[in-house]
N, CA, C and O atoms as a MOPAC input file, in Angstrom:
PM7 MOZYME 1SCF
protein

 N   -139.40100 1   -99.12800 1   -68.68300 1
 C   -139.31700 1   -99.54000 1   -67.37400 1
 C   -139.92000 1   -98.33300 1   -66.52000 1
 O   -139.63900 1   -97.14200 1   -66.65400 1
 N   -140.80400 1   -98.89900 1   -65.61900 1
 C   -141.36900 1   -98.07400 1   -64.67500 1
 C   -140.45400 1   -97.50700 1   -63.70700 1
 O   -139.59200 1   -98.19900 1   -63.16500 1
 N   -140.61600 1   -96.21100 1   -63.45700 1
 C   -139.63000 1   -95.62900 1   -62.46900 1
 C   -140.66200 1   -95.05300 1   -61.42900 1
 O   -141.74000 1   -94.59800 1   -61.81400 1
 N   -140.30500 1   -95.08400 1   -60.10300 1
 C   -141.21900 1   -94.49400 1   -59.12000 1
 C   -140.36600 1   -94.15400 1   -57.98100 1
 O   -139.13800 1   -94.11700 1   -58.04700 1
 N   -141.07200 1   -93.90400 1   -56.91300 1
 C   -140.47300 1   -93.69500 1   -55.53400 1
 C   -139.58400 1   -94.85700 1   -55.06000 1
 O   -140.00000 1   -96.01600 1   -55.09000 1
 N   -138.37100 1   -94.54000 1   -54.62700 1
 C   -137.60100 1   -95.63200 1   -54.01500 1
 C   -137.34200 1   -95.16300 1   -52.60700 1
 O   -137.28800 1   -93.99800 1   -52.21400 1
 N   -137.18400 1   -96.34000 1   -51.87500 1
 C   -136.75100 1   -96.12600 1   -50.42600 1
 C   -135.34200 1   -96.53900 1   -50.29700 1
 O   -135.07300 1   -97.70000 1   -50.60500 1
 N   -134.42900 1   -95.77800 1   -49.89700 1
 C   -133.06100 1   -96.25700 1   -49.80500 1
 C   -132.18500 1   -95.84400 1   -51.03200 1
 O   -132.70000 1   -95.21600 1   -51.95700 1
 N   -130.93700 1   -96.17300 1   -51.04500 1
 C   -130.27700 1   -96.69100 1   -49.93800 1
 C   -129.88700 1   -95.62200 1   -48.83500 1
 O   -129.58000 1   -94.46300 1   -49.11500 1
 N   -129.93000 1   -96.10800 1   -47.63000 1
 C   -129.70700 1   -95.15600 1   -46.52600 1
 C   -128.22900 1   -95.05800 1   -46.12900 1
 O   -127.35700 1   -95.70800 1   -46.70700 1
 N   -127.99100 1   -94.22600 1   -45.12800 1
 C   -126.42200 1   -94.01500 1   -44.75200 1
 C   -125.92400 1   -95.10800 1   -43.78700 1
 O   -124.71600 1   -95.28700 1   -43.63200 1
 N   -126.82900 1   -95.82400 1   -43.15400 1
 C   -126.36200 1   -96.83700 1   -42.15100 1
 C   -126.11500 1   -98.10700 1   -43.04900 1
 O   -126.49800 1   -98.27000 1   -44.20800 1
 N   -125.41700 1   -98.93800 1   -42.28900 1
 C   -125.11500 1  -100.31900 1   -42.83400 1
 C   -125.66300 1  -101.45300 1   -42.14800 1
 O   -125.53000 1  -101.49600 1   -40.92500 1
 N   -126.30500 1  -102.45000 1   -42.79700 1
 C   -126.86900 1  -103.53400 1   -42.21700 1
 C   -125.87300 1  -104.75300 1   -41.99300 1
 O   -125.37100 1  -105.24600 1   -43.00300 1
 N   -125.59800 1  -105.20000 1   -40.92800 1
 C   -124.74100 1  -106.41700 1   -40.73200 1
 C   -125.46600 1  -107.55900 1   -40.37100 1
 O   -126.50700 1  -107.44700 1   -39.72400 1
 N   -124.98400 1  -108.74500 1   -40.75400 1
 C   -125.53600 1  -110.00400 1   -40.39300 1
 C   -124.37700 1  -110.79600 1   -39.52900 1
 O   -123.31300 1  -111.08700 1   -40.07500 1
 N   -124.59800 1  -111.07800 1   -38.36600 1
 C   -123.46200 1  -111.66500 1   -37.54000 1
 C   -122.07300 1  -110.93100 1   -37.73300 1
 O   -121.01500 1  -111.56000 1   -37.72400 1
 N   -122.14000 1  -109.58000 1   -37.90600 1
 C   -120.93500 1  -108.77400 1   -37.95300 1
 C   -120.53100 1  -108.56900 1   -39.41400 1
 O   -119.67100 1  -107.73200 1   -39.68800 1
 N   -121.09100 1  -109.26500 1   -40.30900 1
 C   -120.63500 1  -109.17900 1   -41.81000 1
 C   -121.58400 1  -108.03000 1   -42.47200 1
 O   -122.80900 1  -108.10000 1   -42.37200 1
 N   -120.99600 1  -107.08500 1   -43.07900 1
 C   -121.59700 1  -106.03600 1   -43.73200 1
 C   -122.44400 1  -106.57300 1   -45.09400 1
 O   -121.85400 1  -107.14800 1   -46.00900 1
 N   -123.70400 1  -106.35200 1   -45.11500 1
 C   -124.54600 1  -106.87600 1   -46.20300 1
 C   -125.21100 1  -105.81400 1   -47.24100 1
 O   -125.37100 1  -106.01700 1   -48.44400 1
 N   -125.54500 1  -104.70300 1   -46.56200 1
 C   -126.26800 1  -103.86100 1   -47.38000 1
 C   -126.45800 1  -102.44800 1   -46.74700 1
 O   -126.34300 1  -102.33900 1   -45.52600 1
 N   -126.75900 1  -101.30400 1   -47.56100 1
 C   -127.12500 1  -100.06100 1   -46.96800 1
 C   -128.56800 1  -100.15400 1   -46.28800 1
 O   -129.42500 1  -100.97500 1   -46.61600 1
 N   -128.69600 1   -99.24600 1   -45.35300 1
 C   -129.88200 1   -99.34900 1   -44.60300 1
 C   -130.41600 1   -98.06200 1   -44.14400 1
 O   -129.68100 1   -97.19000 1   -43.67900 1
 N   -131.68000 1   -97.93200 1   -44.26700 1
 C   -132.43600 1   -96.60500 1   -43.85600 1
 C   -133.04000 1   -96.97000 1   -42.52000 1
 O   -133.52300 1   -98.09100 1   -42.36100 1
 N   -133.03300 1   -96.06900 1   -41.55300 1
 C   -133.76700 1   -96.30200 1   -40.17300 1
 C   -135.02300 1   -95.44900 1   -40.07300 1
 O   -134.98100 1   -94.22400 1   -40.19000 1
 N   -136.08700 1   -96.10100 1   -39.86200 1
 C   -137.34500 1   -95.37400 1   -39.35400 1
 C   -137.38200 1   -95.43300 1   -37.94700 1
 O   -137.67600 1   -96.46800 1   -37.35000 1
 N   -137.08200 1   -94.30800 1   -37.35500 1
 C   -137.07700 1   -94.21900 1   -35.86100 1
 C   -137.89100 1   -93.03700 1   -35.31200 1
 O   -137.66500 1   -92.64500 1   -34.16800 1
 N   -138.77000 1   -92.49000 1   -36.02700 1
 C   -139.67000 1   -91.42000 1   -35.51800 1
 C   -141.13700 1   -91.90400 1   -35.62900 1
 O   -141.27800 1   -92.84300 1   -36.41200 1
 N   -142.25700 1   -91.46300 1   -35.01400 1
 C   -143.48700 1   -91.95500 1   -35.19200 1
 C   -143.92700 1   -91.90100 1   -36.78100 1
 O   -144.58300 1   -92.75000 1   -37.38400 1
 N   -143.40500 1   -90.71900 1   -37.27000 1
 C   -143.94400 1   -90.50000 1   -38.74800 1
 C   -143.32600 1   -91.40700 1   -39.63700 1
 O   -143.96300 1   -91.90100 1   -40.56700 1
 N   -141.92300 1   -91.71300 1   -39.39000 1
 C   -141.31100 1   -92.56600 1   -40.43300 1
 C   -141.72800 1   -94.02600 1   -40.23900 1
 O   -141.90300 1   -94.78100 1   -41.19600 1
 N   -141.88900 1   -94.41700 1   -38.87400 1
 C   -142.36800 1   -95.72700 1   -38.58500 1
 C   -143.78200 1   -96.10700 1   -39.35300 1
 O   -144.04000 1   -97.13000 1   -39.98600 1
 N   -144.56500 1   -95.02400 1   -39.10900 1
 C   -146.02700 1   -95.26100 1   -39.61000 1
 C   -145.83900 1   -95.27600 1   -41.23600 1
 O   -146.43400 1   -96.11800 1   -41.90800 1
 N   -145.10700 1   -94.44300 1   -41.74400 1
 C   -145.01200 1   -94.42000 1   -43.36300 1
 C   -144.44200 1   -95.79300 1   -43.89800 1
 O   -144.97400 1   -96.41900 1   -44.81500 1
 N   -143.29700 1   -96.19600 1   -43.22600 1
 C   -142.52800 1   -97.30300 1   -43.80600 1
 C   -142.23200 1   -97.29400 1   -45.24900 1
 O   -141.53300 1   -96.40500 1   -45.73600 1
 N   -142.76800 1   -98.31100 1   -45.99700 1
 C   -142.52900 1   -98.37600 1   -47.39200 1
 C   -143.70600 1   -97.91700 1   -48.24000 1
 O   -143.70200 1   -98.07600 1   -49.46100 1
 N   -144.70900 1   -97.35000 1   -47.59100 1
 C   -145.89700 1   -97.04900 1   -48.13000 1
 C   -145.52500 1   -95.83200 1   -49.26100 1
 O   -144.79900 1   -94.88800 1   -48.94800 1
 N   -146.06600 1   -95.96800 1   -50.49700 1
 C   -145.84500 1   -94.91700 1   -51.46500 1
 C   -144.73000 1   -95.14100 1   -52.23900 1
 O   -144.47100 1   -94.32700 1   -53.12500 1
 N   -143.91800 1   -96.24000 1   -52.03700 1
 C   -142.68900 1   -96.50700 1   -52.55300 1
 C   -142.94200 1   -97.63900 1   -53.69800 1
 O   -143.88800 1   -98.41500 1   -53.56100 1
 N   -142.15300 1   -97.71300 1   -54.73400 1
 C   -142.23900 1   -98.66700 1   -55.69600 1
 C   -141.24600 1   -99.73700 1   -55.67900 1
 O   -141.39000 1  -100.79000 1   -56.30000 1
 N   -140.11600 1   -99.41300 1   -54.87200 1
 C   -139.10400 1  -100.46500 1   -54.70400 1
 C   -138.13400 1   -99.99600 1   -53.48200 1
 O   -137.98600 1   -98.83300 1   -53.10900 1
 N   -137.56000 1  -101.05100 1   -52.98900 1
 C   -136.44400 1  -100.70600 1   -51.81300 1
 C   -135.19900 1  -101.17400 1   -52.09700 1
 O   -134.97500 1  -102.32100 1   -52.48400 1
 N   -134.29200 1  -100.23600 1   -51.90100 1
 C   -132.72300 1  -100.61900 1   -52.08000 1
 C   -132.14400 1  -100.67900 1   -50.80700 1
 O   -132.16400 1   -99.72700 1   -50.02600 1
 N   -131.59500 1  -101.83400 1   -50.55400 1
 C   -130.98000 1  -102.03400 1   -49.34200 1
 C   -131.99300 1  -102.56100 1   -48.20000 1
 O   -132.74400 1  -103.48000 1   -48.52700 1
 N   -132.06700 1  -102.09500 1   -46.99400 1
 C   -132.92600 1  -102.48400 1   -46.08000 1
 C   -133.52900 1  -101.24100 1   -45.29300 1
 O   -132.91500 1  -100.17500 1   -45.23900 1
 N   -134.76100 1  -101.43500 1   -44.68800 1
 C   -135.41300 1  -100.46800 1   -43.92000 1
 C   -135.54200 1  -101.05500 1   -42.49900 1
 O   -136.26500 1  -102.03400 1   -42.31600 1
 N   -134.86600 1  -100.48800 1   -41.50100 1
 C   -134.86100 1  -100.98400 1   -40.13900 1
 C   -135.94000 1  -100.13900 1   -39.39500 1
 O   -135.70800 1   -98.93300 1   -39.30800 1
 N   -137.02400 1  -100.59400 1   -38.88000 1
 C   -138.02000 1   -99.92800 1   -38.37800 1
 C   -138.07800 1  -100.25800 1   -36.79600 1
 O   -138.50500 1  -101.32200 1   -36.34600 1
 N   -137.62300 1   -99.26800 1   -36.08300 1
 C   -137.45800 1   -99.42400 1   -34.62400 1
 C   -138.83500 1   -99.50200 1   -33.79500 1
 O   -139.79100 1   -98.89200 1   -34.27400 1
 N   -138.98300 1  -100.09100 1   -32.78300 1
 C   -140.06100 1  -100.05100 1   -31.81000 1
 C   -141.23100 1  -100.70800 1   -32.74700 1
 O   -142.37900 1  -100.32900 1   -32.51100 1
 N   -141.04200 1  -101.60400 1   -33.72700 1
 C   -142.09000 1  -102.15400 1   -34.55900 1
 C   -142.01000 1  -103.81200 1   -34.55800 1
 O   -141.23800 1  -104.47200 1   -35.25300 1
 N   -142.92600 1  -104.30300 1   -33.67300 1
 C   -142.87500 1  -105.72900 1   -33.53200 1
 C   -143.71400 1  -106.49700 1   -34.71000 1
 O   -143.62700 1  -107.71600 1   -34.85600 1
 N   -144.40200 1  -105.79900 1   -35.40200 1
 C   -145.28300 1  -106.46500 1   -36.43600 1
 C   -145.40700 1  -105.24100 1   -37.68000 1
 O   -145.37200 1  -104.03100 1   -37.45200 1
 N   -145.55100 1  -105.84200 1   -38.96700 1
 C   -145.83400 1  -105.05700 1   -40.09400 1
 C   -146.92900 1  -105.75500 1   -40.92200 1
 O   -147.06700 1  -106.97800 1   -40.94700 1
 N   -147.70100 1  -104.87400 1   -41.60300 1
 C   -148.75000 1  -105.39400 1   -42.61000 1
 C   -148.36200 1  -104.78000 1   -43.97400 1
 O   -147.56900 1  -103.85200 1   -44.13400 1
 N   -149.08000 1  -105.47800 1   -44.98100 1
 C   -148.73500 1  -105.10800 1   -46.31400 1
 C   -149.91900 1  -104.35000 1   -47.05000 1
 O   -149.92100 1  -104.12700 1   -48.26100 1
 N   -150.97400 1  -103.96400 1   -46.12800 1
 C   -152.04300 1  -103.16300 1   -46.72300 1
 C   -151.46100 1  -101.81300 1   -47.37200 1
 O   -150.79900 1  -100.99800 1   -46.73000 1
 N   -151.77500 1  -101.69200 1   -48.65400 1
 C   -151.27600 1  -100.54300 1   -49.42000 1
 C   -150.05500 1  -100.68200 1   -50.16900 1
 O   -149.74200 1   -99.80000 1   -50.96900 1
 N   -149.32200 1  -101.71100 1   -49.99300 1
 C   -148.03700 1  -101.99800 1   -50.50500 1
 C   -148.15900 1  -102.33600 1   -52.06100 1
 O   -149.18200 1  -102.85700 1   -52.50500 1
 N   -147.10900 1  -102.02800 1   -52.83500 1
 C   -147.18600 1  -102.22400 1   -54.13000 1
 C   -146.34200 1  -103.46100 1   -54.53500 1
 O   -146.50300 1  -103.95200 1   -55.65200 1
 N   -145.52000 1  -103.93600 1   -53.72700 1
 C   -144.51600 1  -105.09900 1   -54.21000 1
 C   -144.22900 1  -105.88000 1   -52.84000 1
 O   -144.30800 1  -105.36300 1   -51.72500 1
 N   -143.90300 1  -107.13500 1   -53.09300 1
 C   -143.55200 1  -108.09900 1   -52.09300 1
 C   -142.16100 1  -107.70100 1   -51.37600 1
 O   -141.30100 1  -107.07200 1   -51.99100 1
 N   -142.01900 1  -108.05200 1   -50.21900 1
 C   -140.76100 1  -107.82700 1   -49.40000 1
 C   -140.43000 1  -109.05200 1   -48.36700 1
 O   -141.29100 1  -109.75300 1   -47.83400 1
 N   -139.13200 1  -109.16500 1   -48.20200 1
 C   -138.71900 1  -110.11200 1   -47.13100 1
 C   -138.69400 1  -109.18400 1   -45.86800 1
 O   -138.43100 1  -107.98300 1   -45.93500 1
 N   -139.00200 1  -109.87300 1   -44.67400 1
 C   -138.89000 1  -109.23400 1   -43.37400 1
 C   -138.26600 1  -110.19500 1   -42.37000 1
 O   -138.37500 1  -111.42100 1   -42.41500 1
 N   -137.59300 1  -109.48200 1   -41.45100 1
 C   -137.02500 1  -110.11800 1   -40.21700 1
 C   -137.39000 1  -109.40200 1   -39.01000 1
 O   -137.09300 1  -108.21600 1   -38.86000 1
 N   -137.99300 1  -110.04500 1   -38.18600 1
 C   -138.47800 1  -109.43600 1   -36.77500 1
 C   -137.33100 1  -109.74500 1   -35.87100 1
 O   -136.91100 1  -110.89800 1   -35.77300 1
 N   -136.82100 1  -108.76600 1   -35.22000 1
 C   -135.65400 1  -108.96400 1   -34.23300 1
 C   -135.99500 1  -108.50700 1   -32.77900 1
 O   -136.96600 1  -107.78700 1   -32.54500 1
 N   -135.11500 1  -108.98200 1   -31.78100 1
 C   -135.46100 1  -108.48700 1   -30.34900 1
 C   -134.34500 1  -107.32600 1   -30.20600 1
 O   -133.64100 1  -106.91400 1   -31.12800 1
 N   -134.32800 1  -106.92700 1   -29.00700 1
 C   -133.52400 1  -105.74700 1   -28.60600 1
 C   -131.93300 1  -106.08700 1   -28.92600 1
 O   -131.18400 1  -105.16000 1   -29.23200 1
 N   -131.52400 1  -107.21900 1   -28.86000 1
 C   -130.13000 1  -107.58000 1   -29.22200 1
 C   -129.99000 1  -107.73300 1   -30.70500 1
 O   -128.84500 1  -107.83100 1   -31.14800 1
 N   -130.94200 1  -107.76400 1   -31.47600 1
 C   -130.91400 1  -107.93300 1   -32.95600 1
 C   -131.01200 1  -109.38800 1   -33.22300 1
 O   -130.71700 1  -109.71500 1   -34.37300 1
 N   -131.33000 1  -110.24500 1   -32.48400 1
 C   -131.46000 1  -111.77200 1   -32.80300 1
 C   -132.64300 1  -111.87500 1   -33.57000 1
 O   -133.64100 1  -111.25500 1   -33.20100 1
 N   -132.66600 1  -112.61100 1   -34.64100 1
 C   -133.75900 1  -112.72300 1   -35.55000 1
 C   -134.71700 1  -113.83200 1   -34.96100 1
 O   -134.35900 1  -114.98900 1   -34.74300 1
 N   -136.01400 1  -113.31500 1   -34.72600 1
 C   -137.03700 1  -114.20200 1   -34.08400 1
 C   -137.92600 1  -114.84500 1   -35.12700 1
 O   -138.48300 1  -115.93000 1   -34.96100 1
 N   -138.01800 1  -114.10600 1   -36.20100 1
 C   -138.87800 1  -114.66000 1   -37.17400 1
 C   -138.61400 1  -114.04100 1   -38.59100 1
 O   -138.28600 1  -112.85800 1   -38.67200 1
 N   -138.75100 1  -114.81300 1   -39.69700 1
 C   -138.64700 1  -114.24600 1   -41.11100 1
 C   -139.75600 1  -114.70400 1   -41.91900 1
 O   -140.39500 1  -115.72900 1   -41.68100 1
 N   -139.97100 1  -113.88400 1   -42.91600 1
 C   -141.07300 1  -114.22000 1   -43.84000 1
 C   -140.89600 1  -113.39700 1   -45.15600 1
 O   -140.16800 1  -112.40400 1   -45.17400 1
 N   -141.51700 1  -113.79300 1   -46.16000 1
 C   -141.78800 1  -113.12400 1   -47.44900 1
 C   -143.25100 1  -112.82300 1   -47.46000 1
 O   -144.10300 1  -113.70900 1   -47.39500 1
 N   -143.52300 1  -111.53400 1   -47.54600 1
 C   -144.90700 1  -110.91800 1   -47.48000 1
 C   -145.25900 1  -110.42600 1   -48.92500 1
 O   -144.41300 1  -109.85200 1   -49.61100 1
 N   -146.58100 1  -110.67800 1   -49.38500 1
 C   -147.12800 1  -110.25800 1   -50.57400 1
 C   -147.80600 1  -108.90200 1   -50.30600 1
 O   -148.12900 1  -108.55200 1   -49.17100 1
 N   -147.99700 1  -108.18700 1   -51.36300 1
 C   -148.78700 1  -106.89900 1   -51.30100 1
 C   -150.24200 1  -107.12100 1   -50.88600 1
 O   -150.89200 1  -108.05000 1   -51.36600 1
 N   -150.71900 1  -106.32500 1   -50.05500 1
 C   -152.16200 1  -106.34900 1   -49.56700 1
 C   -152.55900 1  -107.55000 1   -48.63800 1
 O   -153.55500 1  -107.52600 1   -47.91500 1
 N   -151.75400 1  -108.51900 1   -48.71800 1
 C   -152.18700 1  -109.73400 1   -47.99900 1
 C   -151.42300 1  -110.23000 1   -46.72400 1
 O   -151.95600 1  -110.77200 1   -45.75600 1
 N   -150.14700 1  -109.97200 1   -46.87100 1
 C   -149.22600 1  -110.25100 1   -45.79700 1
 C   -149.06700 1  -109.47600 1   -44.62700 1
 O   -149.27800 1  -108.26400 1   -44.63900 1
 N   -148.70000 1  -110.10500 1   -43.59300 1
 C   -148.44800 1  -109.50700 1   -42.27900 1
 C   -147.66700 1  -110.45500 1   -41.31500 1
 O   -147.67800 1  -111.68000 1   -41.43500 1
 N   -147.02600 1  -109.80900 1   -40.40000 1
 C   -146.32500 1  -110.55000 1   -39.35100 1
 C   -147.08200 1  -110.53600 1   -38.12700 1
 O   -147.68100 1  -109.50500 1   -37.82000 1
 N   -147.12900 1  -111.56000 1   -37.38900 1
 C   -147.91700 1  -111.65200 1   -36.06300 1
 C   -146.92500 1  -111.08800 1   -35.04300 1
 O   -145.72200 1  -111.29800 1   -35.19900 1
 N   -147.38800 1  -110.37400 1   -33.99600 1
 C   -146.54400 1  -109.80000 1   -32.94800 1
 C   -145.81100 1  -110.98700 1   -32.24300 1
 O   -146.41800 1  -112.04200 1   -32.05800 1
 N   -144.60700 1  -110.83900 1   -31.87600 1
 C   -143.75100 1  -111.84500 1   -31.37100 1
 C   -143.36100 1  -111.42100 1   -30.01400 1
 O   -143.15200 1  -110.21700 1   -29.86600 1
 N   -143.23100 1  -112.17300 1   -29.03600 1
 C   -142.93700 1  -112.01300 1   -27.59900 1
 C   -141.44100 1  -111.63400 1   -27.85400 1
 O   -140.76100 1  -112.28700 1   -28.64700 1
 N   -140.96700 1  -110.61000 1   -27.19500 1
 C   -139.69400 1  -109.92300 1   -27.28100 1
 C   -139.23700 1  -109.16800 1   -28.45300 1
 O   -138.10200 1  -108.69700 1   -28.51700 1
 N   -140.15900 1  -109.04500 1   -29.43000 1
 C   -139.93300 1  -108.31900 1   -30.78300 1
 C   -139.71000 1  -106.91700 1   -30.45700 1
 O   -140.44800 1  -106.33400 1   -29.66300 1
 N   -138.72700 1  -106.34900 1   -31.03300 1
 C   -138.24900 1  -104.94000 1   -30.70900 1
 C   -138.28200 1  -104.02000 1   -32.14200 1
 O   -138.52400 1  -102.81300 1   -32.13100 1
 N   -138.03600 1  -104.69100 1   -33.20600 1
 C   -137.88800 1  -103.94600 1   -34.50300 1
 C   -138.09800 1  -105.04700 1   -35.62800 1
 O   -138.01400 1  -106.25400 1   -35.40000 1
 N   -138.38600 1  -104.48500 1   -36.88700 1
 C   -138.58100 1  -105.21200 1   -37.94200 1
 C   -137.72400 1  -104.69200 1   -39.08500 1
 O   -137.57600 1  -103.49000 1   -39.30500 1
 N   -137.18900 1  -105.62800 1   -39.77500 1
 C   -136.21600 1  -105.11200 1   -40.84500 1
 C   -136.86000 1  -105.70000 1   -42.11700 1
 O   -137.21900 1  -106.87200 1   -42.22800 1
 N   -136.97000 1  -104.66700 1   -43.14300 1
 C   -137.66600 1  -104.94200 1   -44.36500 1
 C   -136.57200 1  -104.91400 1   -45.51000 1
 O   -135.69700 1  -104.04900 1   -45.55200 1
 N   -136.69500 1  -105.90300 1   -46.40400 1
 C   -135.66000 1  -105.89000 1   -47.53100 1
 C   -136.37700 1  -106.41200 1   -48.81400 1
 O   -137.46600 1  -106.98600 1   -48.79500 1
 N   -135.70600 1  -106.17100 1   -49.83300 1
 C   -136.10900 1  -106.74300 1   -51.14800 1
 C   -136.35700 1  -108.23200 1   -50.98100 1
 O   -135.78300 1  -108.87200 1   -50.10000 1
 N   -137.23100 1  -108.79100 1   -51.84900 1
 C   -137.47500 1  -110.21400 1   -51.82300 1
 C   -136.17600 1  -110.93200 1   -52.35500 1
 O   -135.58200 1  -110.51400 1   -53.34800 1
 N   -135.75400 1  -112.07400 1   -51.61500 1
 C   -134.50000 1  -112.76100 1   -52.02600 1
 C   -133.45700 1  -112.39400 1   -51.05700 1
 O   -132.50400 1  -113.15700 1   -50.89600 1
 N   -133.55200 1  -111.26000 1   -50.37500 1
 C   -132.44000 1  -110.86200 1   -49.41200 1
 C   -132.12900 1  -111.85400 1   -48.24600 1
 O   -130.97500 1  -112.12300 1   -47.91100 1
 N   -133.29400 1  -112.40300 1   -47.62300 1
 C   -133.11300 1  -113.31600 1   -46.60200 1
 C   -132.23900 1  -114.49300 1   -47.14900 1
 O   -131.27100 1  -114.88000 1   -46.49300 1
 N   -132.52400 1  -114.98100 1   -48.17300 1
 C   -131.66000 1  -116.02400 1   -48.73800 1
 C   -130.14100 1  -115.37900 1   -49.24900 1
 O   -129.08400 1  -115.98200 1   -49.06200 1
 N   -130.21800 1  -114.32200 1   -49.78600 1
 C   -128.83400 1  -113.77000 1   -50.39800 1
 C   -128.01800 1  -113.33400 1   -49.14100 1
 O   -126.79500 1  -113.46800 1   -49.18600 1
 N   -128.53200 1  -112.88700 1   -48.16600 1
 C   -127.73700 1  -112.27500 1   -47.09800 1
 C   -127.56600 1  -113.22800 1   -45.94500 1
 O   -126.94100 1  -112.93800 1   -44.92500 1
 N   -128.20700 1  -114.47200 1   -46.18400 1
 C   -128.02800 1  -115.59200 1   -45.10500 1
 C   -128.77000 1  -115.34700 1   -43.70700 1
 O   -128.36600 1  -115.80300 1   -42.63800 1
 N   -129.90100 1  -114.56900 1   -43.87000 1
 C   -130.79900 1  -114.13000 1   -42.73500 1
 C   -131.66800 1  -115.39200 1   -42.33000 1
 O   -132.50300 1  -115.84900 1   -43.11200 1
 N   -131.45100 1  -115.91000 1   -41.13900 1
 C   -132.35700 1  -116.99000 1   -40.69000 1
 C   -132.63800 1  -116.77200 1   -39.13000 1
 O   -131.97300 1  -116.01500 1   -38.42300 1
 N   -133.63500 1  -117.48500 1   -38.73100 1
 C   -133.90400 1  -117.40100 1   -37.29200 1
 C   -132.64300 1  -117.70800 1   -36.48100 1
 O   -131.96300 1  -118.70700 1   -36.71400 1
 N   -132.32900 1  -116.76700 1   -35.46100 1
 C   -131.20400 1  -117.09000 1   -34.55600 1
 C   -129.95700 1  -116.19800 1   -34.94100 1
 O   -129.05100 1  -115.95200 1   -34.14500 1
 N   -129.99700 1  -115.78700 1   -36.10500 1
 C   -128.72900 1  -114.90400 1   -36.61700 1
 C   -128.95200 1  -113.54800 1   -36.00900 1
 O   -130.07100 1  -113.22700 1   -35.61000 1
 N   -127.90200 1  -112.73200 1   -35.92700 1
 C   -127.80300 1  -111.32600 1   -35.27600 1
 C   -127.76600 1  -110.26100 1   -36.38100 1
 O   -126.87800 1  -110.24100 1   -37.23400 1
 N   -128.68200 1  -109.45600 1   -36.33100 1
 C   -128.54000 1  -108.24400 1   -37.27100 1
 C   -128.25300 1  -106.93300 1   -36.58900 1
 O   -128.76000 1  -106.71000 1   -35.48900 1
 N   -127.53300 1  -106.12200 1   -37.12900 1
 C   -127.15200 1  -104.89900 1   -36.34100 1
 C   -126.92200 1  -103.74000 1   -37.46300 1
 O   -126.66800 1  -104.03600 1   -38.63000 1
 N   -127.03000 1  -102.44200 1   -37.02600 1
 C   -126.76900 1  -101.25300 1   -37.89600 1
 C   -125.38700 1  -100.74300 1   -37.41300 1
 O   -124.95700 1  -100.87700 1   -36.26800 1
 N   -124.77500 1  -100.16200 1   -38.41100 1
 C   -123.56100 1   -99.38800 1   -38.28800 1
 C   -123.41000 1   -98.32700 1   -39.22500 1
 O   -122.40600 1   -97.61500 1   -39.19500 1

């Protein structure tokens, strides 16, 4: 089995409508927001990228699920993105993007209109 760089699990906790679902890492500096998941081979938990209304998959090694949220954490858009080809379009009111392993949107019940938060 190939082992490589892993993002997470972080010290924060991701909640969906108040229910704890996973560990989370927060990217909240220019350097950590710019890096995101680049250079990693997998993600454990979630990566909450502040001040990030859109993401792209150029340079990524694996697919991910994403949720774009507004300032209150309301999910505006969800998608599964493929390496090198995927991206989210900027959304009006978007404030952050939450990246997670493929299948997490389904497993954690994340859909448009739900509320995500960090604790």
